[in-house]
C-alpha positions as CSV (number, residue, x, y, z in Angstrom):
1,M,-5.1,-67.8,-96.2
2,T,-1.7,-66.7,-95.1
3,T,-1.2,-63.0,-94.9
4,A,1.9,-61.2,-96.2
5,G,3.9,-59.7,-93.4
6,S,1.6,-61.1,-90.7
7,G,4.4,-63.2,-89.0
8,K,2.2,-66.3,-88.9
9,R,3.3,-69.6,-90.5
10,P,1.1,-70.8,-93.4
11,L,-1.8,-73.2,-92.7
12,E,-1.6,-72.5,-88.9
13,S,-4.9,-74.2,-88.2
14,K,-3.8,-77.4,-89.9
15,I,-0.5,-77.5,-88.1
16,S,-2.4,-77.1,-84.8
17,T,-4.4,-80.2,-85.7
18,E,-1.1,-82.1,-86.3
19,E,0.2,-81.0,-82.9
20,R,-3.0,-82.2,-81.2
21,L,-2.6,-85.7,-82.9
22,R,1.0,-86.0,-81.7
23,A,-0.1,-84.9,-78.2
24,E,-2.7,-87.7,-78.2
25,I,-0.1,-90.3,-79.1
26,A,2.1,-89.1,-76.3
27,R,-0.8,-89.3,-73.9
28,L,-1.4,-92.9,-74.8
29,E,2.2,-93.7,-74.3
30,K,1.9,-92.3,-70.8
31,I,-1.2,-94.5,-70.3
32,V,0.8,-97.6,-71.3
33,Q,3.5,-96.6,-68.8
34,V,0.8,-96.2,-66.0
35,L,-0.6,-99.6,-66.8
36,M,2.8,-101.2,-66.6
37,D,3.4,-99.6,-63.3
38,R,0.0,-100.8,-62.0
39,A,0.8,-104.3,-63.2
40,E,3.9,-104.4,-61.1
41,R,2.1,-103.2,-58.0
42,T,-0.6,-105.9,-58.4
43,V,1.8,-108.8,-58.6
44,D,1.5,-109.3,-54.8
45,Q,-2.3,-109.0,-54.8
46,D,-4.8,-111.8,-55.3
47,M,-4.9,-111.4,-59.1
48,S,-3.3,-114.4,-60.8
49,E,-0.4,-113.9,-63.2
50,Y,-2.7,-115.2,-66.0
51,Q,-5.4,-112.6,-65.3
52,L,-2.8,-109.9,-65.1
53,F,-1.2,-111.1,-68.3
54,E,-4.7,-111.3,-70.0
55,G,-5.6,-107.8,-68.9
56,T,-2.4,-106.3,-70.0
57,L,-2.8,-107.9,-73.5
58,M,-6.3,-106.4,-73.8
59,V,-5.2,-102.9,-72.8
60,G,-2.1,-103.2,-75.0
61,D,-4.2,-104.3,-78.0
62,L,-6.6,-101.4,-77.4
63,I,-3.8,-99.0,-77.2
64,R,-2.2,-100.3,-80.4
65,R,-5.4,-100.0,-82.3
66,R,-5.9,-96.4,-81.1
67,T,-2.3,-95.6,-81.9
68,D,-2.7,-97.1,-85.4
69,E,-5.8,-95.0,-85.9
70,L,-4.1,-91.9,-84.7
71,G,-1.1,-92.6,-86.9
72,R,-3.2,-93.0,-90.0
73,A,-5.1,-89.8,-89.2
74,L,-1.7,-88.1,-88.7
75,E,-0.6,-89.4,-92.1
76,R,-3.8,-88.1,-93.8
77,N,-3.4,-84.8,-92.0
78,E,0.2,-84.5,-93.3
79,K,-1.1,-85.2,-96.9
80,I,-3.8,-82.6,-96.5
81,T,-1.3,-80.1,-95.2
82,R,1.1,-80.8,-98.1
83,T,-1.7,-80.4,-100.6
84,L,-2.8,-77.1,-99.0
85,R,0.7,-75.9,-99.1
86,E,1.0,-76.7,-102.8
87,S,-2.3,-75.1,-103.5
88,E,-1.2,-71.9,-101.6
89,A,2.0,-71.9,-103.5
90,R,0.2,-72.1,-106.9
91,F,-2.2,-69.4,-105.8
92,R,0.6,-67.1,-104.8
93,G,2.4,-67.8,-108.1
94,L,-0.6,-67.0,-110.1
95,A,-1.5,-63.9,-108.0
96,E,1.9,-62.4,-108.2
97,Q,2.0,-62.8,-112.0
98,S,-1.4,-61.4,-112.6
99,L,-1.8,-58.1,-114.4
100,A,-4.7,-57.3,-112.2
101,G,-4.5,-56.3,-108.5
102,I,-5.7,-59.0,-106.2
103,A,-6.5,-58.6,-102.5
104,I,-8.4,-60.3,-99.7
105,V,-10.4,-58.1,-97.3
106,E,-11.6,-59.6,-93.9
107,A,-13.9,-57.5,-91.7
108,G,-13.2,-54.4,-93.8
109,Y,-9.3,-54.7,-93.6
110,F,-6.8,-56.0,-96.0
111,T,-5.2,-59.3,-95.0
112,Y,-3.5,-60.1,-98.3
113,M,-2.7,-58.4,-101.6
114,N,-0.4,-59.1,-104.5
115,L,2.3,-56.7,-105.7
116,R,0.2,-55.3,-108.5
117,F,-2.6,-54.3,-106.1
118,A,-0.2,-52.4,-103.9
119,E,1.5,-50.7,-106.9
120,T,-1.9,-49.6,-108.2
121,F,-2.5,-47.5,-105.1
122,G,1.2,-46.5,-104.6
123,Y,1.7,-48.3,-101.4
124,E,4.1,-50.9,-100.0
125,R,2.3,-54.1,-99.1
126,D,3.1,-53.8,-95.4
127,E,1.5,-50.4,-95.4
128,L,-1.8,-51.6,-96.9
129,L,-2.0,-54.4,-94.3
130,T,-2.7,-51.8,-91.7
131,L,-5.4,-50.0,-93.6
132,P,-9.1,-50.5,-94.2
133,L,-10.5,-51.1,-97.7
134,M,-12.2,-47.7,-97.8
135,E,-8.8,-45.9,-97.5
136,T,-8.2,-46.8,-101.1
137,V,-11.6,-45.5,-102.3
138,S,-12.4,-41.9,-103.3
139,A,-15.1,-40.4,-101.0
140,G,-17.5,-40.0,-104.0
141,S,-17.4,-43.8,-104.6
142,W,-17.8,-45.0,-100.9
143,A,-21.5,-45.7,-101.2
144,A,-21.2,-47.7,-104.4
145,V,-18.3,-49.8,-103.2
146,I,-19.8,-50.5,-99.7
147,E,-23.1,-51.6,-101.4
148,H,-21.3,-53.7,-103.9
149,V,-19.4,-55.6,-101.2
150,R,-22.5,-55.9,-99.0
151,R,-24.4,-57.5,-101.8
152,R,-21.6,-60.0,-102.5
153,L,-21.4,-61.0,-98.8
154,A,-25.2,-61.4,-98.7
155,D,-25.1,-63.4,-102.0
156,E,-27.5,-60.9,-103.6
157,P,-27.7,-60.1,-107.3
158,V,-25.1,-57.4,-108.3
159,E,-23.3,-56.2,-111.4
160,T,-20.3,-58.3,-112.3
161,V,-18.0,-55.4,-112.6
162,L,-18.2,-52.1,-110.7
163,G,-16.6,-49.0,-112.1
164,Y,-15.5,-46.6,-109.4
165,K,-12.9,-43.9,-108.4
166,G,-9.9,-45.1,-106.4
167,K,-7.7,-43.0,-104.2
168,K,-3.9,-43.5,-104.2
169,K,-1.5,-42.9,-101.4
170,D,-0.7,-39.4,-102.7
171,G,-4.4,-38.5,-102.8
172,S,-4.7,-38.6,-106.6
173,K,-7.8,-40.3,-108.1
174,I,-7.7,-43.2,-110.5
175,D,-10.4,-45.0,-112.6
176,L,-10.8,-48.6,-111.5
177,E,-13.0,-51.6,-112.2
178,L,-13.8,-54.0,-109.4
179,S,-14.8,-57.7,-109.4
180,C,-15.7,-59.0,-106.0
181,S,-16.5,-62.5,-104.6
182,R,-17.3,-63.9,-101.2
183,M,-14.7,-66.3,-99.7
184,E,-16.0,-69.7,-98.6
185,P,-15.3,-70.9,-96.0
186,A,-14.1,-68.0,-93.9
187,V,-14.0,-67.4,-90.1
188,R,-14.9,-63.7,-90.6
189,E,-16.7,-61.9,-93.4
190,A,-14.1,-62.0,-96.2
191,V,-14.1,-61.1,-99.9
192,T,-11.6,-61.4,-102.7
193,L,-11.1,-58.3,-104.8
194,V,-9.8,-58.1,-108.3
195,V,-9.0,-54.5,-109.3
196,T,-8.0,-53.2,-112.7
197,D,-6.6,-49.8,-113.3
198,V,-8.6,-48.4,-116.3
199,T,-7.5,-44.8,-116.0
200,L,-5.7,-44.7,-119.4
201,R,-8.6,-46.5,-121.0
202,R,-11.1,-44.0,-119.6
203,Q,-9.0,-41.1,-120.7
204,A,-8.8,-42.6,-124.2
205,E,-12.6,-43.2,-124.2
206,R,-13.2,-39.6,-123.2
207,K,-10.9,-38.4,-126.0
208,V,-12.8,-40.5,-128.5
209,Q,-16.1,-39.2,-127.2
210,A,-14.9,-35.6,-127.5
211,L,-13.7,-36.3,-131.0
212,N,-17.0,-37.9,-131.9
213,R,-18.8,-34.8,-130.6
214,R,-16.5,-32.5,-132.6
215,L,-17.0,-34.6,-135.7
216,A,-20.8,-34.5,-135.1
217,R,-20.6,-30.7,-134.8
218,Q,-18.5,-30.5,-137.9
219,A,-21.0,-32.6,-139.8
220,I,-23.8,-30.0,-139.2
221,R,-21.7,-26.8,-138.8
222,D,-20.0,-24.5,-141.2
223,P,-16.3,-24.6,-140.2
224,L,-15.7,-20.8,-140.9
225,T,-18.8,-19.2,-139.2
226,G,-19.9,-21.9,-136.8
227,L,-23.5,-21.6,-138.1
228,Y,-25.4,-24.6,-139.2
229,N,-24.5,-25.8,-142.7
230,R,-26.9,-26.0,-145.6
231,R,-27.4,-29.8,-145.3
232,F,-28.5,-29.5,-141.7
233,M,-30.8,-26.6,-142.6
234,E,-32.5,-28.6,-145.4
235,E,-33.2,-31.5,-143.0
236,S,-34.3,-29.1,-140.2
237,I,-36.7,-27.0,-142.2
238,T,-38.6,-30.0,-143.5
239,R,-39.0,-31.2,-139.9
240,E,-40.0,-27.8,-138.6
241,L,-42.7,-27.3,-141.3
242,A,-44.1,-30.8,-140.5
243,R,-44.3,-29.8,-136.8
244,A,-45.9,-26.5,-137.7
245,A,-48.5,-28.2,-139.9
246,R,-49.5,-30.4,-136.9
247,S,-49.5,-27.6,-134.4
248,G,-50.9,-24.9,-136.6
249,Y,-48.3,-22.2,-136.1
250,P,-46.3,-20.2,-138.7
251,V,-42.6,-20.6,-139.5
252,S,-40.7,-17.5,-140.9
253,L,-37.7,-17.7,-143.1
254,V,-35.3,-14.8,-143.5
255,M,-32.7,-14.7,-146.3
256,C,-29.7,-12.4,-145.7
257,D,-27.1,-11.5,-148.2
258,I,-24.0,-9.2,-147.6
259,D,-24.0,-6.3,-150.0
260,H,-21.0,-5.9,-152.4
261,F,-19.1,-8.8,-150.7
262,K,-17.0,-9.5,-153.8
263,S,-15.5,-6.0,-153.5
264,I,-14.4,-6.7,-150.0
265,N,-12.4,-9.7,-151.1
266,D,-11.0,-7.8,-154.1
267,D,-10.0,-4.7,-152.1
268,Y,-8.8,-6.2,-148.9
269,G,-8.2,-9.9,-149.6
270,H,-10.0,-13.1,-148.6
271,Q,-8.8,-12.9,-145.0
272,A,-10.8,-9.7,-144.7
273,G,-13.8,-11.4,-146.3
274,D,-13.6,-14.3,-143.8
275,R,-13.4,-11.8,-141.0
276,V,-16.6,-10.1,-142.3
277,L,-18.4,-13.4,-142.6
278,R,-17.5,-14.4,-139.0
279,A,-18.6,-11.0,-137.7
280,V,-21.9,-11.0,-139.4
281,S,-22.5,-14.7,-138.4
282,K,-21.8,-13.9,-134.8
283,L,-24.3,-11.0,-134.9
284,L,-27.0,-13.2,-136.5
285,K,-26.5,-16.0,-133.9
286,Q,-26.6,-13.6,-131.0
287,R,-29.9,-12.2,-132.1
288,C,-31.5,-15.7,-132.5
289,R,-33.5,-17.6,-129.9
290,S,-32.4,-21.1,-128.8
291,S,-35.1,-22.6,-131.0
292,D,-34.1,-20.7,-134.1
293,I,-31.9,-22.2,-136.8
294,P,-29.3,-19.8,-138.3
295,C,-27.5,-21.3,-141.3
296,R,-24.8,-20.3,-143.8
297,F,-26.7,-20.9,-147.0
298,G,-23.6,-20.5,-149.2
299,G,-20.9,-17.9,-149.9
300,E,-22.1,-14.6,-148.3
301,E,-25.7,-15.7,-148.0
302,F,-27.5,-16.8,-144.8
303,L,-30.8,-18.4,-144.1
304,L,-32.5,-18.1,-140.8
305,V,-35.5,-20.3,-139.8
306,F,-37.8,-19.0,-137.0
307,P,-40.3,-21.6,-135.8
308,D,-43.6,-20.2,-134.4
309,M,-42.8,-16.6,-135.5
310,P,-45.4,-14.6,-137.5
311,G,-44.2,-12.7,-140.6
312,D,-44.5,-9.2,-139.1
313,I,-42.3,-10.1,-136.1
314,A,-39.8,-11.7,-138.6
315,K,-39.7,-8.5,-140.7
316,E,-39.2,-6.4,-137.5
317,W,-36.3,-8.8,-136.5
318,A,-34.8,-8.4,-140.0
319,E,-35.0,-4.6,-139.9
320,Q,-33.3,-4.4,-136.5
321,T,-30.6,-6.8,-137.6
322,R,-30.1,-4.9,-140.8
323,A,-29.4,-1.7,-138.7
324,A,-27.1,-3.7,-136.4
325,V,-25.0,-4.9,-139.4
326,E,-24.8,-1.4,-140.8
327,A,-23.5,-0.1,-137.5
328,M,-20.8,-2.7,-137.1
329,A,-17.2,-1.6,-137.3
330,I,-15.0,-4.6,-138.3
331,K,-11.3,-4.3,-137.6
332,H,-8.8,-5.8,-140.0
333,Q,-5.1,-5.1,-140.2
334,G,-5.5,-1.6,-138.8
335,K,-8.5,-0.8,-141.1
336,T,-12.1,-0.5,-140.2
337,L,-14.5,-2.3,-142.5
338,R,-18.2,-1.5,-142.8
339,V,-20.8,-3.6,-144.6
340,T,-24.5,-3.6,-145.2
341,A,-26.9,-6.5,-145.9
342,S,-30.2,-7.1,-147.8
343,F,-33.0,-9.2,-146.2
344,G,-35.9,-11.1,-147.7
345,V,-38.7,-12.5,-145.5
346,A,-41.2,-15.3,-146.3
347,V,-43.7,-17.2,-144.0
348,Y,-45.1,-20.7,-144.0
349,P,-47.9,-21.4,-145.0
350,T,-48.6,-17.9,-146.4
351,H,-45.9,-18.0,-149.0
352,G,-45.6,-21.8,-149.6
353,T,-46.6,-25.2,-148.2
354,T,-43.2,-26.9,-148.9
355,S,-39.7,-25.9,-147.8
356,Q,-38.7,-25.3,-151.4
357,Q,-41.6,-22.9,-152.0
358,V,-41.0,-20.9,-148.8
359,M,-37.2,-20.7,-149.4
360,S,-37.8,-19.6,-153.0
361,A,-40.2,-16.9,-151.8
362,A,-37.6,-15.6,-149.2
363,D,-34.9,-15.7,-151.9
364,D,-37.1,-13.7,-154.3
365,A,-37.8,-11.1,-151.5
366,Q,-34.1,-10.8,-150.8
367,Y,-33.4,-10.3,-154.5
368,A,-36.1,-7.6,-154.6
369,A,-34.2,-5.8,-151.7
370,K,-31.0,-6.0,-153.7
371,T,-32.7,-4.6,-156.8
372,A,-34.3,-1.8,-154.8
373,G,-31.0,-0.5,-153.7
374,R,-29.7,-3.0,-151.1
375,N,-29.4,-2.5,-147.3
376,Q,-33.1,-3.0,-146.8
377,V,-35.8,-5.6,-145.9
378,K,-38.4,-6.9,-148.3
379,G,-41.3,-9.3,-147.6
380,A,-42.4,-11.9,-150.1
381,P,-45.8,-11.2,-151.8
382,V,-48.6,-13.7,-151.1
383,L,-48.7,-14.4,-154.9
384,A,-45.5,-16.4,-154.4
385,L,-47.7,-19.3,-153.3
386,F,-49.2,-19.6,-156.8
387,D,-45.9,-19.3,-158.8
């Protein structure tokens, strides 16, 4: 394959064959001349004119046949050369119009590339013709690209398209997809590369993935507080109780309700109420383990699910959290807001064998705390199991 900027004429090997054929014809013409000279020198010898004439005819006929054969070979060679030139012209036309970057690499170095390939990496074509392939590959992708090309040269199974990080002339990284094939025949190890810049597509895919993650979070999270929403809680508590039934450990539920929350909205506005909800939610979340499930149950109510936590530990957690809520100082528009909360605690399977029974027991306990004067913790009675 002719290389851009190499200074060699196209199809050099075929033209060398043509020159050899022409040299052979010239050599035969010299032989004819030598024979004619020899004939003149033998006129005075014993050979008869007839014998000399007969020998000359035989040699001449042999030379003519050989000349005709060489002429036909030369004509065939010229046709092959013309066909190859046309094929090369078609290849170059297609390569230059391709939206993908196309390059040929021989013994690790570029020997041809189309304009799109050079533009992809920010080089002029003449610059790339002095560089090895790996100069256009980010260091983190060297091993993958080397192995991909090695497998292609060895005709081993390999993925059709390789995604990797490329390196531009200015050092910046780009996302690329590579298709590679071994060239046949080739004097040296040679591969054809087809490279597509997928940087924008990868960026779009990452944005879509981030959006999907955000939508997934929104589907299970309360947008104001960031806690799990009621729908996720209902699905999770059923799963946790089933796991607890198999493993034989308790699950505690704590219902929390902010005291006199309506008066906060009435006295200071809904923005103040939202600030209080976020502050209390943050406190609840901070005091939870990674395996716990803190949820906004609705309005100013919160439900917390504690897998593998006995009831006495849950009541202690609720009491410490109640004190922490009471100690909070929530700033809003230059004012300091203080709130309290009432807590109800219930335990599976002591207070119920279904999620509804245990939640109902925790809600009843929380209501009992409200009735008893608020800002306190109540545990559900065992009798709740039989209600």
